[in-house]
C-alpha positions in Angstrom: -14.9 -2.0 -9.4 -11.4 -2.8 -10.6 -8.3 -3.5 -8.5 -5.0 -2.2 -9.9 -1.7 -3.2 -8.4 1.5 -1.3 -9.3 4.9 -2.9 -8.4 8.0 -1.2 -7.3 9.5 -0.7 -10.7 6.2 1.0 -11.9 6.5 3.7 -9.2 10.3 3.7 -8.9 10.8 7.4 -9.7 9.0 10.7 -9.7 8.4 10.4 -13.5 7.0 6.9 -13.2 4.6 7.9 -10.3 3.3 10.7 -12.5 2.8 8.2 -15.4 0.8 6.0 -13.0 -1.5 8.9 -12.2 -2.3 9.2 -15.9 -3.1 5.5 -16.1 -5.7 5.6 -13.3 -7.3 9.0 -14.1 -10.7 7.9 -15.4 -14.0 7.8 -13.6 -14.2 4.1 -13.1 -14.3 2.9 -9.4 -11.0 1.3 -8.4 -8.6 0.5 -5.6 -4.9 1.1 -6.2 -2.5 -1.2 -4.4 1.1 0.0 -4.3 4.4 -1.8 -3.5 7.3 0.0 -2.1 9.4 2.1 -4.5 12.0 0.0 -6.4 15.0 -0.7 -4.2 13.4 0.3 -0.9 12.6 -3.1 0.5 16.0 -4.5 -0.4 17.7 -1.6 1.4 15.3 -2.0 4.4 16.3 -5.7 4.5 19.9 -4.7 4.6 19.2 -2.3 7.5 17.5 -5.1 9.5 20.3 -7.5 8.8 22.9 -5.1 10.2 20.7 -4.3 13.2 20.4 -8.1 13.9 24.3 -8.2 14.0 24.3 -5.1 16.2 26.1 -3.1 13.5 24.2 0.1 14.1 26.7 2.4 12.4 26.3 0.7 9.1 22.5 0.6 9.6 22.5 4.4 10.3 24.5 5.0 7.1 22.1 3.0 5.0 19.1 4.7 6.6 20.6 8.1 5.9 21.3 7.2 2.3 17.7 5.9 1.7 16.2 9.0 3.3 18.3 11.2 1.1 17.0 9.3 -2.0 13.4 10.0 -0.9 14.1 13.7 -0.3 15.5 13.9 -3.9 12.4 12.1 -5.2 10.2 14.7 -3.4 12.0 17.6 -5.1 11.2 16.1 -8.5 7.7 14.8 -7.7 5.9 17.8 -6.3 5.6 21.3 -7.8 4.4 23.3 -4.8 6.2 24.1 -1.6 3.0 23.1 0.3 3.2 19.5 -0.8 7.0 19.3 -0.7 6.7 20.3 3.0 4.0 17.7 3.6 6.0 15.0 1.9 9.2 15.8 3.7 7.5 15.8 7.1 6.1 12.3 6.3 9.4 11.0 5.2 11.0 12.4 8.3 8.4 10.7 10.4 8.9 7.3 8.8 12.7 7.4 9.0 12.6 8.6 12.6 10.5 5.5 13.2 13.2 3.3 11.6 15.9 5.1 13.7 13.9 4.5 16.9 14.8 0.8 16.6 18.5 1.6 16.9 18.0 2.1 20.6 15.9 -1.0 21.3 16.5 -4.7 21.7 16.2 -6.1 18.2 13.3 -8.6 17.5 11.5 -10.2 14.6 8.5 -7.9 15.2 10.7 -4.9 14.9 12.1 -6.2 11.6 8.6 -6.5 10.2 7.8 -3.0 11.3 10.9 -1.6 9.6 10.1 -3.5 6.4 6.6 -2.0 6.3 7.9 1.5 6.0 8.5 1.2 2.2 4.8 0.6 1.4 3.7 3.2 3.9 5.9 5.8 2.3 5.0 5.0 -1.3 1.2 5.3 -0.6 1.6 8.5 1.3 3.7 10.2 -1.4 1.3 9.0 -4.2 -1.7 10.2 -2.3 -0.1 13.6 -1.8 0.6 13.7 -5.6 -3.1 13.0 -6.4 -4.1 15.7 -3.9 -1.7 18.3 -5.5 -3.2 17.5 -8.9 -6.7 18.0 -7.5 -7.8 14.4 -8.0 -10.2 13.1 -5.4 -8.9 10.0 -3.7 -9.0 8.2 -0.3 -6.1 6.7 1.5 -7.1 3.3 2.9 -4.5 2.1 5.4 -4.0 -1.6 4.8 -3.2 -2.1 8.5 -6.9 -1.3 9.1 -8.2 -4.4 7.2 -5.4 -6.8 6.1 -4.8 -9.5 8.6 -3.3 -13.0 8.8 -4.3 -15.7 11.3 -2.2 -17.8 13.7 -1.2 -20.1 10.8 0.0 -17.0 8.8 -2.9 -17.5 6.3 -5.1 -14.5 5.3 -8.1 -14.0 7.6 -10.5 -13.6 4.7 -13.6 -13.0 6.8 -11.8 -10.2 8.7 -10.5 -8.7 5.5 -13.9 -8.6 3.8 -15.7 -7.2 6.9 -13.2 -4.5 7.6 -12.6 -3.5 4.0 -16.3 -3.1 3.5 -16.5 -0.9 6.6 -13.6 1.3 5.3 -15.2 1.7 1.8 -18.7 2.5 3.2 -17.2 5.4 5.1 -16.6 7.1 1.7 -19.7 6.3 -0.3 -19.1 9.1 -2.9 -15.5 8.2 -3.6 -14.3 6.2 -6.6 -10.5 6.1 -6.2 -8.9 4.4 -3.2 -5.1 4.0 -2.5 -3.7 1.3 -0.2 -0.5 -0.6 0.6 0.4 -4.0 -0.7 2.4 -6.6 1.2 1.9 -5.3 4.8 -0.8 -6.5 7.2 -1.3 -7.3 10.9 -1.0 -10.7 12.4 -3.4 -12.5 14.8 -1.8 -10.6 17.7 -2.3 -7.1 16.1 1.4 -6.7 15.3 2.7 -5.4 12.0 3.5 -8.4 9.7 3.5 -9.0 5.9 1.9 -11.2 3.3 3.9 -14.1 2.0 3.4 -15.7 -1.5 4.0 -12.7 -3.7 3.4 -9.9 -1.2 1.6 -7.0 -3.0 0.1 -9.3 -5.7 -1.4 -11.4 -3.0 -2.8 -8.4 -1.2 -4.4 -7.2 -4.4 -5.9 -10.6 -5.2 -7.4 -10.8 -1.7 -8.9 -7.3 -2.1 -10.3 -8.3 -5.5 -11.9 -11.3 -3.9 -13.3 -9.4 -0.9 -14.9 -6.7 -3.2 -16.0 -9.1 -6.0 -14.0 -7.0 -8.4 -14.7 -7.0 -12.1 -10.9 -7.4 -12.8 -7.6 -7.4 -11.1 -4.8 -5.7 -13.1 -1.2 -6.3 -12.1 1.1 -3.6 -13.6 4.8 -4.3 -13.9 7.6 -3.7 -16.3 6.9 -6.4 -18.9 3.9 -7.0 -21.2 2.9 -10.2 -19.5 3.8 -13.9 -19.7 6.2 -14.8 -22.5 6.3 -18.2 -24.3 9.9 -18.6 -23.3 12.5 -16.8 -21.1 13.5 -13.6 -22.9 16.7 -13.4 -20.8 18.0 -16.4 -22.7 15.9 -16.6 -25.9 15.6 -13.6 -28.2 12.6 -14.7 -30.4 9.7 -14.8 -27.8 6.2 -13.4 -27.8 3.6 -12.4 -25.2 0.9 -15.0 -24.5 -2.4 -13.2 -24.7 -4.6 -15.6 -22.8 -3.8 -18.2 -20.1 -5.9 -20.3 -17.8 -5.1 -20.0 -14.0 -3.7 -23.5 -14.1 -1.3 -22.7 -16.9 -0.3 -19.4 -15.3 0.4 -21.2 -12.0 2.6 -23.8 -13.7 4.6 -21.1 -15.5 5.0 -19.0 -12.4 6.0 -22.0 -10.2 8.6 -23.2 -12.7 10.4 -19.9 -13.2 8.3 -17.1 -14.7 9.1 -14.4 -12.2 6.3 -12.0 -13.2 3.9 -13.7 -10.8 4.0 -15.8 -7.7 2.1 -19.1 -8.3 -0.1 -18.7 -5.2 -0.7 -15.0 -5.3 -3.8 -15.0 -7.6 -5.5 -18.0 -6.0 -8.2 -15.8 -4.3 -9.1 -14.5 -7.8 -9.2 -18.0 -9.3 -11.6 -19.2 -6.5 -13.9 -16.2 -7.1 -13.6 -16.4 -10.9 -12.2 -12.9 -11.2 -10.0 -12.4 -14.3 -6.4 -11.2 -13.8 -4.7 -9.0 -16.4 -0.9 -8.5 -16.5 0.0 -5.1 -17.9 3.2 -3.1 -18.6 3.4 0.5 -17.2 6.2 1.2 -19.8 3.9 0.1 -22.6 0.3 0.7 -21.4 -1.2 0.3 -24.9 -0.3 -3.3 -25.0 -3.2 -5.6 -24.0 -1.0 -7.8 -21.8 -1.8 -11.3 -20.7 -5.4 -12.2 -19.5 -5.6 -15.0 -17.0 -9.0 -16.5 -16.3 -10.8 -19.8 -15.6 -11.5 -20.1 -19.3 -9.1 -22.5 -21.1 -8.0 -20.8 -24.3 -7.0 -23.8 -26.4 -5.5 -27.2 -26.4 -1.9 -26.5 -27.2 1.6 -26.1 -26.0 1.8 -22.5 -24.7 5.2 -21.8 -23.2 8.5 -23.0 -21.7 9.8 -21.9 -18.3 12.9 -22.8 -16.3 14.3 -22.5 -12.8 18.0 -22.9 -12.0 20.1 -24.0 -9.1 17.9 -27.0 -8.3 19.1 -29.9 -6.1 18.1 -33.4 -7.0 17.8 -35.9 -4.2 17.5 -39.7 -4.9 16.6 -42.1 -2.1 17.0 -45.8 -2.8 15.2 -48.2 -0.4 17.3 -50.7 1.5 14.9 -53.4 0.3 14.7 -54.7 -3.3 11.2 -53.3 -3.6 9.7 -50.2 -2.2 8.3 -51.2 1.3 4.8 -50.1 2.4 5.1 -46.5 3.8 8.5 -45.8 2.3 7.3 -42.9 0.1 5.3 -41.4 3.0 8.4 -41.5 5.2 10.5 -39.8 2.5 8.0 -37.0 2.2 7.6 -36.6 5.9 11.3 -35.7 6.1 10.8 -32.8 3.7 7.6 -31.8 5.5 9.4 -31.8 8.9 11.9 -29.2 7.5 9.2 -27.2 5.7 11.0 -27.8 2.4 8.8 -27.9 -0.7 9.4 -30.6 -3.4 9.1 -29.5 -7.0 9.5 -32.6 -9.2 9.0 -36.3 -8.3 9.9 -39.5 -10.1 9.7 -43.0 -8.8 10.9 -46.5 -9.7 10.5 -49.9 -8.1 13.2 -49.2 -5.6 13.9 -45.5 -5.5 12.3 -42.0 -5.3 13.9 -38.9 -6.8 12.8 -35.4 -6.0 14.0 -31.9 -6.5 14.2 -29.0 -4.1 15.2 -25.4 -4.7 16.8 -24.6 -1.3 19.7 -26.0 0.6 18.7 -24.3 3.9 18.1 -27.6 5.8 19.8 -29.9 3.3 22.3 -31.5 5.7 19.5 -32.4 8.2 17.3 -33.7 5.4 20.0 -35.9 4.1 20.8 -37.2 7.6 17.2 -38.3 8.1 16.8 -39.7 4.6 19.9 -42.0 5.2 17.9 -43.8 7.8 15.5 -44.9 5.1 18.0 -45.9 2.3 20.9 -44.9 0.2 20.9 -41.2 -0.6 22.5 -39.4 -3.6 22.4 -35.7 -4.5 23.1 -33.7 -7.5 23.5 -29.9 -7.3 23.6 -27.2 -10.0 20.6 -28.6 -11.9 17.8 -26.7 -13.7 14.1 -27.5 -14.2 12.8 -27.0 -17.7 9.1 -27.1 -17.9 6.8 -27.2 -21.1 3.4 -25.8 -20.2 0.1 -26.1 -22.1 -3.4 -27.4 -21.8 -4.5 -31.0 -22.1 -1.1 -32.0 -23.6 -2.2 -35.6 -24.4 -4.5 -34.3 -27.1 -1.6 -32.6 -28.8 -0.3 -35.3 -31.2 3.4 -35.5 -31.5 4.2 -33.1 -28.7 6.4 -35.6 -26.8 8.4 -36.2 -30.0 9.0 -32.5 -30.4 10.2 -32.1 -26.8 12.5 -35.1 -26.8 13.9 -34.3 -30.3 14.8 -30.9 -29.0 16.6 -32.5 -26.0 18.2 -35.4 -27.9 21.7 -34.0 -27.4 21.1 -32.9 -23.8 21.5 -35.2 -20.8 18.1 -35.3 -19.0 18.4 -36.2 -15.3 14.6 -36.6 -14.5 11.3 -36.5 -16.3 7.9 -35.9 -14.7 4.6 -36.0 -16.4 1.0 -37.1 -15.5 0.5 -35.2 -12.3 -1.3 -32.5 -14.2 -2.4 -32.2 -17.9 -0.6 -28.8 -18.0 3.1 -29.6 -17.9 6.0 -31.9 -18.8 9.0 -31.2 -16.5 12.6 -32.2 -17.2 15.7 -31.8 -15.1 19.0 -30.8 -16.8 22.4 -29.5 -15.7 22.6 -25.7 -15.2 25.1 -25.5 -18.1 22.6 -27.1 -20.5 19.7 -24.9 -19.6 20.1 -22.2 -22.2 20.6 -24.8 -25.0 17.5 -26.6 -23.9 15.4 -23.4 -24.0 16.7 -22.5 -27.4 16.1 -25.9 -29.0 12.7 -26.2 -27.4 11.8 -22.7 -28.8 12.8 -24.0 -32.3 11.0 -27.3 -32.1 7.8 -26.2 -30.3 7.3 -22.7 -31.7 9.3 -22.7 -35.0 11.7 -20.0 -33.8 15.5 -20.3 -34.1 16.3 -18.3 -31.0 
């Protein structure tokens, strides 16, 4: 069995939904995992934000606008009045559910329930489309088998047992459709998956079913060797190890959340990234097989904050580094890059949510300095020490760019530098030239 996940852009219109039907219409057993249609979740988040501020009039307007968009999609998506009526009744049901919260005391649980409507809608409409075209398929409600525990981690035993039960109820079926992102929590309430949402759902399903392959379909051909938003001359990387893909994803490649395919890595299930707009392209294959010893790609992440803590003592005291990291742990703020000297520790974070409180606590340990508007630039590959001269190529490229921090040695898969936001594009371009022989 294969697991195929389609993101919001892949099913963002009636035409795109019909194209996806063509991509899955073979006789191979598969489970299709769908996100909400493009733009839906953002609009639902807006609605919940206005409800939290008790601005129900604006929430109603946004709800009406989104409902109207779905009704227009239905007119284009279905050919028969029978299925147009079915789809419209389903849309009305889900939007009435959203409107029901306008008359209740707003809560976090209600927000999660509203956000779940996007995936529930997309799967229902897609399932109706398959039915109208006479294609045998089974709607597997994700809320019947996807669950997180009290620590908000996936309950993998529960997922496997309940998914197997759902599949066994349809022994002669080969095509199953389910929702990504949504789940129940340990109390049975509607919740959602963190760490990449629908991708994570698909990876957990692949692991639970011992799938042959997980395919993640999006709007690009896969991982690129540099950021195509800033660098013109880039190419798709055809093969990556899970470790390399995780480094690229963590340090800025938006195509994949770094933790979302961990279940597949642990079960040795290959993951292929594909483009619904260009299905003939082979995409990027991610597996536990290390393709080659080489520099593979450059990634970047902007708007980083650098924090430097210098000990009050001349040398780092015993327990100083532990205390520094306990501060970040207390405020649930992940640290990206670390560099140390005899008397100081420098780290980077990508959120300012608890920055004032963090700085206040760090000042109890030493002198604190911060630099905002920084960018992480990361060079990713496999066993970089075996690649002779790679350091020279990197630092030659950055010879005219001030580098705030350098981190290397924590893994054989990346060298990470910190530069100012205004220097990021130049760094990506010069690295592209020095490492891959491309001018832009």
